[in-house]
KETI-764555 format. One line per field, with one value per atom (N, C-alpha, C): residue number from 0; x, y, z. Coordinates in pm, 1 decimal. Example, Ala and Ser with C-alpha at 12.3 -4.5 7.8 and 13.67 -1.06 7.14 Angstrom:
% residues 2
seq	[0  0  0  1  1  1];
c1	[1319.0  1230.0  1320.0  1285.0  1367.0  1290.0];
c2	[-569.0  -450.0  -330.0  -225.0  -106.0  3.0];
c3	[780.0  780.0  780.0  708.0  714.0  787.0];
This chain:
% residues 83
seq	[0  0  0  1  1  1  2  2  2  3  3  3  4  4  4  5  5  5  6  6  6  7  7  7  8  8  8  9  9  9  10  10  10  11  11  11  12  12  12  13  13  13  14  14  14  15  15  15  16  16  16  17  17  17  18  18  18  19  19  19  20  20  20  21  21  21  22  22  22  23  23  23  24  24  24  25  25  25  26  26  26  27  27  27  28  28  28  29  29  29  30  30  30  31  31  31  32  32  32  33  33  33  34  34  34  35  35  35  36  36  36  37  37  37  38  38  38  39  39  39  40  40  40  41  41  41  42  42  42  43  43  43  44  44  44  45  45  45  46  46  46  47  47  47  48  48  48  49  49  49  50  50  50  51  51  51  52  52  52  53  53  53  54  54  54  55  55  55  56  56  56  57  57  57  58  58  58  59  59  59  60  60  60  61  61  61  62  62  62  63  63  63  64  64  64  65  65  65  66  66  66  67  67  67  68  68  68  69  69  69  70  70  70  71  71  71  72  72  72  73  73  73  74  74  74  75  75  75  76  76  76  77  77  77  78  78  78  79  79  79  80  80  80  81  81  81  82  82  82];
c1	[-1114.6  -1134.9  -1099.7  -1158.3  -1137.6  -1069.4  -955.1  -928.9  -857.9  -849.0  -920.7  -709.5  -623.1  -513.7  -508.1  -442.3  -447.0  -290.2  -192.2  -56.4  -23.3  62.4  171.6  250.8  374.3  489.2  561.1  643.8  679.3  890.7  927.8  912.6  847.4  719.5  645.6  690.8  651.6  730.6  619.5  547.0  446.7  446.1  592.8  577.1  573.3  623.9  649.6  694.2  579.1  534.2  706.1  725.9  862.9  853.6  993.3  1011.2  871.0  943.6  904.1  739.2  666.1  513.0  468.2  539.7  550.7  572.9  632.0  670.5  501.2  500.0  347.3  237.0  230.2  114.3  45.4  224.2  211.6  240.8  252.8  248.0  27.4  45.9  -100.2  -203.7  -177.3  -263.6  -222.6  -110.9  -77.3  -162.5  -184.1  -256.2  -418.6  -412.3  -562.9  -625.8  -652.9  -755.1  -879.6  -984.2  -1143.7  -1136.3  -1057.6  -1059.6  -890.9  -889.8  -770.0  -770.5  -756.7  -792.6  -639.9  -642.7  -483.7  -462.5  -383.8  -437.0  -344.7  -372.1  -173.7  -134.6  -176.3  -149.6  -127.6  -185.8  -276.3  -324.8  -315.3  -365.7  -371.1  -524.6  -623.9  -641.8  -623.2  -681.5  -755.5  -797.8  -914.8  -944.5  -936.0  -928.2  -905.2  -900.0  -840.1  -771.1  -767.2  -677.9  -487.3  -500.9  -373.6  -343.6  -408.1  -393.0  -318.6  -404.0  -347.3  -275.8  -276.8  -82.5  71.0  -39.1  116.8  146.0  23.9  83.7  136.0  84.1  161.2  293.6  292.3  426.7  565.3  509.4  534.5  610.2  428.3  497.5  613.8  563.3  665.0  843.5  841.4  955.1  1038.6  936.4  992.4  969.9  858.1  890.6  1026.4  1054.5  1162.2  1282.7  1335.2  1391.0  1438.5  1310.6  1338.2  1342.5  1295.2  1377.6  1293.6  1223.9  1074.9  1156.6  1156.7  1213.6  1107.0  1000.4  842.1  742.7  679.4  577.1  478.0  322.2  237.6  149.6  141.2  -14.8  -61.3  -240.7  -362.6  -400.8  -458.2  -473.2  -608.6  -760.5  -880.8  -935.9  -1026.3  -1068.1  -1225.0  -1198.6  -1355.3  -1481.7  -1551.9  -1668.2  -1757.0  -1799.6  -1927.0  -2070.6  -2155.2  -2287.0  -2338.4  -2365.1  -2468.4  -2334.5  -2177.8  -2061.6  -2122.7];
c2	[-78.6  26.1  -87.2  -1.7  -57.2  33.6  -20.8  54.8  63.6  200.7  142.8  220.4  161.6  223.7  161.0  315.1  329.2  364.1  313.5  302.1  271.8  329.1  341.3  314.3  275.4  242.9  328.2  378.7  432.1  406.7  441.3  512.2  369.4  392.9  355.5  213.7  213.8  114.8  62.1  122.0  136.4  1.9  -51.6  -185.1  -318.2  -334.0  -448.4  -364.1  -399.2  -441.4  -426.6  -298.4  -308.2  -415.0  -421.8  -553.2  -498.2  -394.1  -337.1  -352.6  -319.2  -317.5  -492.7  -525.8  -751.3  -745.7  -691.6  -742.9  -725.8  -585.5  -497.9  -623.2  -638.9  -700.3  -873.5  -908.2  -1000.2  -1037.4  -949.0  -888.1  -837.7  -787.6  -760.2  -903.9  -947.3  -1074.2  -1191.2  -1163.9  -1297.3  -1261.9  -1139.8  -1140.1  -1141.0  -1138.6  -1144.4  -1063.3  -959.8  -893.2  -880.9  -816.4  -808.9  -818.6  -704.1  -580.7  -554.8  -646.6  -649.8  -570.9  -463.3  -362.7  -397.0  -451.1  -442.9  -378.1  -269.3  -144.5  -108.8  -95.8  -119.1  14.2  160.6  259.3  275.8  162.9  163.0  50.6  23.4  -49.3  -24.0  -116.9  -41.0  -146.7  -179.3  -247.3  -216.7  -317.4  -290.0  -380.1  -364.2  -449.8  -413.8  -517.1  -510.3  -407.9  -263.8  -185.8  -240.5  -336.2  -420.2  -522.2  -565.1  -660.9  -515.8  -455.4  -332.6  -258.2  -224.5  -152.6  -265.9  -384.5  -477.2  -525.2  -448.6  -556.5  -362.1  -263.2  -131.5  -130.1  -183.6  -140.6  -276.4  -395.9  -514.3  -435.6  -361.9  -345.1  -172.1  -168.0  -22.3  -56.3  -201.8  -238.5  -328.4  -380.6  -493.7  -378.8  -306.3  -236.2  -152.7  -123.8  -15.0  -28.5  -206.1  -289.8  -308.7  -321.1  -387.6  -252.0  -145.8  -88.2  74.9  -17.1  161.3  297.8  386.0  553.1  642.4  597.9  706.5  568.1  611.8  511.6  635.6  663.1  759.0  651.6  770.9  618.2  675.4  639.6  751.7  664.0  651.8  620.4  686.2  599.5  650.1  547.9  578.7  508.6  519.7  348.4  332.6  326.6  407.0  416.4  315.4  235.1  144.2  222.7  141.8  181.6  205.5  372.6  335.8  440.3  440.0  515.9  693.2];
c3	[3260.0  3171.4  3024.2  2939.5  2738.4  2748.8  2637.4  2562.8  2409.8  2353.5  2127.9  2140.2  2022.3  1999.8  1880.2  1799.1  1695.9  1635.0  1582.9  1529.9  1426.1  1348.4  1261.3  1272.2  1137.6  1151.9  1077.3  1081.9  985.0  956.0  852.0  705.0  652.9  521.7  471.1  362.3  290.5  152.2  48.2  -22.0  -102.1  -177.5  -180.1  -310.2  -193.2  -44.0  -36.7  110.4  254.1  356.8  424.3  490.2  568.2  676.9  775.7  851.9  973.7  949.6  1077.4  1101.8  1001.0  960.5  997.4  948.8  931.7  1069.5  1159.0  1306.3  1431.6  1364.8  1433.2  1407.0  1308.4  1299.7  1360.5  1371.5  1401.0  1602.7  1653.4  1720.7  1810.9  1686.5  1743.2  1715.2  1585.2  1625.7  1723.8  1741.8  1873.3  2034.7  2035.2  2114.9  2178.5  2346.7  2369.9  2319.6  2263.5  2257.5  2155.6  2235.8  2173.6  1987.2  1935.8  1838.6  1720.7  1671.3  1544.9  1469.8  1381.6  1249.6  1188.6  1080.0  1048.5  892.4  819.6  778.3  653.2  588.7  474.7  554.5  612.6  635.0  824.3  898.0  1038.1  1111.7  1224.3  1269.8  1322.8  1418.4  1595.5  1631.0  1757.7  1895.1  1953.3  1970.9  2172.1  2204.9  2364.6  2480.5  2567.8  2695.7  2844.5  2822.8  2982.0  2982.4  2963.1  3056.8  3079.6  2980.3  2924.9  2778.5  2653.2  2615.0  2482.1  2551.1  2646.0  2689.0  2701.6  2743.7  2714.1  2532.3  2507.4  2384.0  2284.1  2337.5  2260.3  2328.6  2459.6  2514.7  2395.0  2359.4  2311.8  2196.1  2103.6  1930.3  1924.8  2041.3  2093.5  2028.6  2108.2  2129.4  1968.7  1948.5  1901.1  1749.4  1696.9  1597.8  1565.5  1694.6  1684.9  1660.1  1727.9  1684.1  1508.9  1497.6  1349.5  1288.3  1318.5  1170.7  1220.7  1275.0  1249.3  1275.6  1237.2  1211.7  1317.5  1377.1  1416.3  1385.1  1551.3  1508.6  1660.5  1578.9  1614.1  1652.0  1704.5  1894.4  1913.5  1909.6  1940.5  2005.7  2130.3  2229.1  2345.5  2343.2  2333.3  2428.9  2582.5  2664.1  2627.3  2621.0  2559.9  2625.6  2572.1  2741.1  2686.4  2771.6  2766.1  2781.7  2734.9  2665.3  2915.6  2871.3  3005.3  3137.3  3045.5  3129.6  3115.3];
């Protein structure tokens, strides 16, 4: 199964990225995923379910430890062609 996760960490700081946002970026860029998109207000990752769920666990734990007070997550199953 393939999964796609979009997530945002808060609180926002428009002047410079907060520590929790930098941590999230480092975690997802180092992960064995098929697709990573880093944006100013959210991030998207896609890959095999085991890899995505492991990264999501790491992102949640590490961003909360780095000061995030809220993490919004949307997880979708990616349908393959012919499914």
